[in-house]
C-alpha positions in Angstrom: 122.9 103.6 78.3 121.0 100.3 78.4 120.3 100.9 82.1 118.5 104.1 81.2 116.3 102.1 78.8 115.6 99.5 81.5 114.6 102.3 83.9 112.1 103.6 81.4 110.8 100.1 80.6 110.3 99.6 84.3 108.3 102.8 84.5 106.0 101.4 81.8 105.6 97.9 83.2 104.8 99.0 86.8 102.4 101.8 85.8 100.2 99.7 83.5 97.7 99.4 86.4 96.6 102.8 87.8 97.2 102.7 91.5 94.0 103.3 93.5 93.9 103.8 97.3 91.9 100.6 97.7 94.5 98.4 96.1 96.4 96.0 98.3 99.6 97.2 99.9 103.1 95.7 100.0 103.7 93.2 102.8 107.2 93.1 104.3 108.0 90.2 106.7 111.3 89.9 108.4 112.2 86.2 108.6 115.8 86.7 109.9 117.7 89.7 111.1 121.3 89.6 112.3 121.9 90.9 115.9 124.7 93.2 114.6 123.3 95.3 111.6 126.5 97.1 110.5 124.8 98.9 107.6 121.2 99.4 106.4 120.5 99.8 102.7 119.5 103.2 101.5 118.4 104.6 98.1 121.2 104.5 95.5 123.1 101.7 97.3 124.0 98.5 95.4 122.4 95.4 96.8 123.6 91.9 96.1 121.1 89.3 97.1 119.7 85.8 96.6 115.9 85.5 96.0 113.2 83.0 95.1 110.0 84.3 93.5 106.7 82.4 93.6 103.2 82.9 92.3 100.0 82.7 94.4 99.7 79.0 93.6 103.2 78.3 95.0 104.8 77.9 91.6 108.4 79.1 91.5 108.9 81.5 88.5 112.5 82.5 89.2 115.3 81.7 91.7 118.8 83.0 91.9 119.5 80.0 94.2 118.8 77.6 91.4 121.3 79.4 89.2 123.8 79.7 92.1 124.2 83.3 91.0 123.3 86.3 93.2 121.6 89.3 91.7 122.8 92.9 92.0 121.0 96.2 91.4 120.9 99.8 92.5 118.2 100.4 95.0 115.5 103.0 94.5 116.1 104.2 91.0 113.8 102.1 89.0 116.0 99.2 87.9 113.6 96.7 89.5 109.9 96.5 90.2 108.6 99.0 92.8 107.9 96.3 95.3 111.6 95.7 95.6 112.6 99.3 95.6 110.1 99.9 98.5 110.5 96.6 100.3 114.3 96.4 100.6 115.0 99.8 102.0 116.9 99.5 105.4 117.7 95.8 104.8 120.9 94.7 106.5 123.6 92.4 105.2 122.6 88.9 106.2 119.0 89.8 106.7 116.2 87.8 105.1 112.8 89.1 104.2 109.6 87.9 102.6 107.9 90.4 100.3 104.3 89.9 99.2 104.0 92.3 96.3 100.6 93.2 94.8 100.2 93.7 91.0 100.3 97.5 91.1 103.9 97.3 92.6 104.9 94.5 90.3 104.0 94.1 86.6 100.4 95.3 86.7 98.3 94.3 83.8 101.3 93.1 81.8 102.4 89.4 81.7 106.2 89.0 82.1 107.9 85.7 81.1 106.3 83.0 83.4 104.3 85.6 85.4 100.7 86.1 84.3 99.1 89.5 84.2 97.7 90.9 87.5 99.8 88.6 89.6 100.6 89.0 93.3 104.2 87.9 93.7 106.0 86.5 96.8 109.8 86.9 97.1 112.0 85.3 99.7 115.1 87.5 99.7 118.5 87.2 101.4 120.7 90.2 101.4 124.4 89.3 100.9 126.1 92.7 100.5 125.3 96.4 100.7 127.7 98.8 98.9 127.9 102.4 97.8 126.4 102.9 94.4 127.1 105.5 91.7 125.2 108.7 91.4 121.8 107.8 89.8 121.0 109.0 86.3 118.5 111.9 86.3 116.4 110.6 83.4 113.9 113.5 83.5 116.7 116.0 83.1 118.1 114.0 80.2 114.8 113.9 78.4 113.9 117.6 79.0 116.0 119.0 76.2 114.7 122.6 76.4 114.9 122.6 80.2 111.3 123.9 80.7 110.5 121.5 83.4 108.1 119.4 81.4 108.4 116.6 78.8 106.8 116.9 75.4 106.0 114.1 73.0 108.9 115.1 70.8 111.4 115.0 73.7 110.2 111.7 75.0 110.1 110.3 71.4 113.7 111.4 70.7 114.9 109.8 74.0 113.1 106.6 73.1 114.6 106.5 69.6 118.1 106.9 71.0 117.7 104.2 73.6 116.0 101.7 71.3 118.7 102.3 68.7 121.3 101.1 71.2 119.1 98.2 72.4 118.4 96.8 68.9 120.3 96.4 65.7 119.8 99.2 63.1 116.7 98.6 61.0 115.1 96.1 63.4 111.4 95.9 63.1 111.1 95.6 66.8 112.7 99.1 67.1 109.9 100.7 65.1 107.1 98.7 66.7 108.3 99.3 70.3 108.9 103.0 69.7 105.2 103.7 68.9 103.7 101.6 71.6 106.1 102.7 74.3 105.5 106.4 73.5 101.8 105.9 73.8 102.1 104.0 77.1 104.4 106.7 78.5 101.9 109.4 78.0 98.9 107.3 78.9 100.3 106.6 82.4 102.6 109.5 83.1 100.6 112.5 81.8 98.2 112.5 84.7 96.2 115.6 83.6 96.2 114.7 79.9 97.6 118.1 78.8 100.1 116.6 76.4 103.1 117.2 78.7 104.7 115.2 81.6 105.7 117.5 84.4 108.5 116.6 86.9 105.8 116.0 89.5 104.0 113.5 87.2 107.1 111.7 86.1 107.5 108.5 88.1 111.1 107.7 86.9 114.5 108.9 88.2 114.2 112.7 88.3 116.6 113.9 91.0 120.3 114.6 91.0 122.3 112.8 93.8 122.4 115.8 96.1 118.6 116.1 95.9 117.9 112.6 97.2 
């Protein structure tokens, strides 16, 4: 259940900056590729990797190497920033890449831990393992209670309440505060035509069943 909340939070964090065609694009640099690539990562695969993330001034803000603990996630379903979901497709086990990720594919206008708002991030990534992942959760389908192909404020609100109730202790003040702000952010950035509903086409989160991918 918490993964579904993380997916929705990721939608919010990466859409805080509206993507214009003039914005910088993701840079992908292959720094090492094994001669024998037995398997390339595809959407829904589980990737296990080491990484080091730096800001434009060279400051390291996070490193799995320092913790001696690889990081695993499911590719392409919104568990990580979009720069990773886009930049790690087709990576091989043993391959190393350098990703230069503009703000619109990272955290946008939002600050995140040691990362200032509107930051371009550089990640040095080493893929350790590629494995089959579970069928992704169709978040759109779960939110769309009346199955009319669009999400109302009531439906999104009820989904948020359920997820926040599991993420926080009952009665937590953060629960109430986060609910209101998150609901507004969802509609601000997902309801592209401002008609009060989020269609499947507008929704940027996981919205397909496994056989549709």
